mmCIF file of the C-alpha atoms, coordinates in Angstrom:
data_MODEL
# 
_entry.id   MODEL 
# 
loop_
_atom_site.group_PDB 
_atom_site.id 
_atom_site.type_symbol 
_atom_site.label_atom_id 
_atom_site.label_alt_id 
_atom_site.label_comp_id 
_atom_site.label_asym_id 
_atom_site.label_entity_id 
_atom_site.label_seq_id 
_atom_site.pdbx_PDB_ins_code 
_atom_site.Cartn_x 
_atom_site.Cartn_y 
_atom_site.Cartn_z 
_atom_site.occupancy 
_atom_site.B_iso_or_equiv 
_atom_site.pdbx_formal_charge 
_atom_site.auth_seq_id 
_atom_site.auth_comp_id 
_atom_site.auth_asym_id 
_atom_site.auth_atom_id 
_atom_site.pdbx_PDB_model_num 
ATOM 1  C CA . MET A 1 1  ? 0.000   0.000  0.000   1.00 0.00 ? 1  MET A CA 1 
ATOM 2  C CA . ALA A 1 2  ? 2.888   2.386  0.707   1.00 0.00 ? 2  ALA A CA 1 
ATOM 3  C CA . ALA A 1 3  ? 3.915   2.327  -2.970  1.00 0.00 ? 3  ALA A CA 1 
ATOM 4  C CA . LEU A 1 4  ? 0.404   3.386  -4.031  1.00 0.00 ? 4  LEU A CA 1 
ATOM 5  C CA . VAL A 1 5  ? 0.317   6.145  -1.422  1.00 0.00 ? 5  VAL A CA 1 
ATOM 6  C CA . GLU A 1 6  ? 3.679   7.465  -2.582  1.00 0.00 ? 6  GLU A CA 1 
ATOM 7  C CA . TRP A 1 7  ? 2.618   7.153  -6.246  1.00 0.00 ? 7  TRP A CA 1 
ATOM 8  C CA . VAL A 1 8  ? -0.241  9.624  -5.668  1.00 0.00 ? 8  VAL A CA 1 
ATOM 9  C CA . GLY A 1 9  ? 2.149   12.010 -3.937  1.00 0.00 ? 9  GLY A CA 1 
ATOM 10 C CA . LEU A 1 10 ? 1.411   11.362 -0.272  1.00 0.00 ? 10 LEU A CA 1 
ATOM 11 C CA . PRO A 1 11 ? 3.981   10.487 2.392   1.00 0.00 ? 11 PRO A CA 1 
ATOM 12 C CA . PRO A 1 12 ? 4.438   6.736  3.068   1.00 0.00 ? 12 PRO A CA 1 
ATOM 13 C CA . GLU A 1 13 ? 2.858   7.027  6.529   1.00 0.00 ? 13 GLU A CA 1 
ATOM 14 C CA . ALA A 1 14 ? -0.332  8.599  5.149   1.00 0.00 ? 14 ALA A CA 1 
ATOM 15 C CA . ARG A 1 15 ? -3.615  6.865  5.822   1.00 0.00 ? 15 ARG A CA 1 
ATOM 16 C CA . VAL A 1 16 ? -5.934  6.565  2.837   1.00 0.00 ? 16 VAL A CA 1 
ATOM 17 C CA . LEU A 1 17 ? -9.470  5.412  2.207   1.00 0.00 ? 17 LEU A CA 1 
ATOM 18 C CA . ILE A 1 18 ? -10.308 3.819  -1.125  1.00 0.00 ? 18 ILE A CA 1 
ATOM 19 C CA . VAL A 1 19 ? -13.936 4.453  -2.031  1.00 0.00 ? 19 VAL A CA 1 
ATOM 20 C CA . SER A 1 20 ? -15.779 2.351  -4.564  1.00 0.00 ? 20 SER A CA 1 
ATOM 21 C CA . CYS A 1 21 ? -18.508 4.113  -6.501  1.00 0.00 ? 21 CYS A CA 1 
ATOM 22 C CA . HIS A 1 22 ? -19.854 0.844  -7.854  1.00 0.00 ? 22 HIS A CA 1 
ATOM 23 C CA . ASP A 1 23 ? -23.468 1.805  -7.151  1.00 0.00 ? 23 ASP A CA 1 
ATOM 24 C CA . LEU A 1 24 ? -23.221 5.125  -8.976  1.00 0.00 ? 24 LEU A CA 1 
ATOM 25 C CA . SER A 1 25 ? -26.093 5.421  -11.486 1.00 0.00 ? 25 SER A CA 1 
ATOM 26 C CA . PHE A 1 26 ? -27.887 2.443  -9.924  1.00 0.00 ? 26 PHE A CA 1 
ATOM 27 C CA . SER A 1 27 ? -30.580 4.739  -8.563  1.00 0.00 ? 27 SER A CA 1 
ATOM 28 C CA . GLN A 1 28 ? -31.170 8.367  -7.656  1.00 0.00 ? 28 GLN A CA 1 
ATOM 29 C CA . ALA A 1 29 ? -30.703 7.582  -3.962  1.00 0.00 ? 29 ALA A CA 1 
ATOM 30 C CA . ALA A 1 30 ? -27.368 5.853  -4.658  1.00 0.00 ? 30 ALA A CA 1 
ATOM 31 C CA . ASN A 1 31 ? -26.219 8.821  -6.756  1.00 0.00 ? 31 ASN A CA 1 
ATOM 32 C CA . VAL A 1 32 ? -27.055 11.257 -3.963  1.00 0.00 ? 32 VAL A CA 1 
ATOM 33 C CA . ALA A 1 33 ? -25.257 9.097  -1.387  1.00 0.00 ? 33 ALA A CA 1 
ATOM 34 C CA . VAL A 1 34 ? -22.107 8.702  -3.504  1.00 0.00 ? 34 VAL A CA 1 
ATOM 35 C CA . TYR A 1 35 ? -21.845 12.393 -4.388  1.00 0.00 ? 35 TYR A CA 1 
ATOM 36 C CA . ASP A 1 36 ? -22.594 13.438 -0.800  1.00 0.00 ? 36 ASP A CA 1 
ATOM 37 C CA . SER A 1 37 ? -19.837 11.150 0.478   1.00 0.00 ? 37 SER A CA 1 
ATOM 38 C CA . LEU A 1 38 ? -17.345 12.463 -2.069  1.00 0.00 ? 38 LEU A CA 1 
ATOM 39 C CA . ARG A 1 39 ? -18.140 16.088 -1.218  1.00 0.00 ? 39 ARG A CA 1 
ATOM 40 C CA . ARG A 1 40 ? -17.476 15.476 2.488   1.00 0.00 ? 40 ARG A CA 1 
ATOM 41 C CA . VAL A 1 41 ? -13.891 14.407 1.790   1.00 0.00 ? 41 VAL A CA 1 
ATOM 42 C CA . SER A 1 42 ? -11.353 17.175 1.610   1.00 0.00 ? 42 SER A CA 1 
ATOM 43 C CA . PRO A 1 43 ? -8.178  15.745 0.107   1.00 0.00 ? 43 PRO A CA 1 
ATOM 44 C CA . PRO A 1 44 ? -4.878  17.408 0.988   1.00 0.00 ? 44 PRO A CA 1 
ATOM 45 C CA . PRO A 1 45 ? -3.249  19.477 -1.748  1.00 0.00 ? 45 PRO A CA 1 
ATOM 46 C CA . LEU A 1 46 ? -0.712  17.567 -3.813  1.00 0.00 ? 46 LEU A CA 1 
ATOM 47 C CA . GLY A 1 47 ? 2.786   18.932 -4.275  1.00 0.00 ? 47 GLY A CA 1 
# 
């Protein structure tokens, strides 16, 4: 996992959460839930 974290520009000790959007476009409720979850995440600036 450390190689992936470093590949996206984060330090090796960074903690990450991988989110699957598999249910996107399954239904309106799923779309709202996925987009709401993504908006709540504030990723750190890269570089």
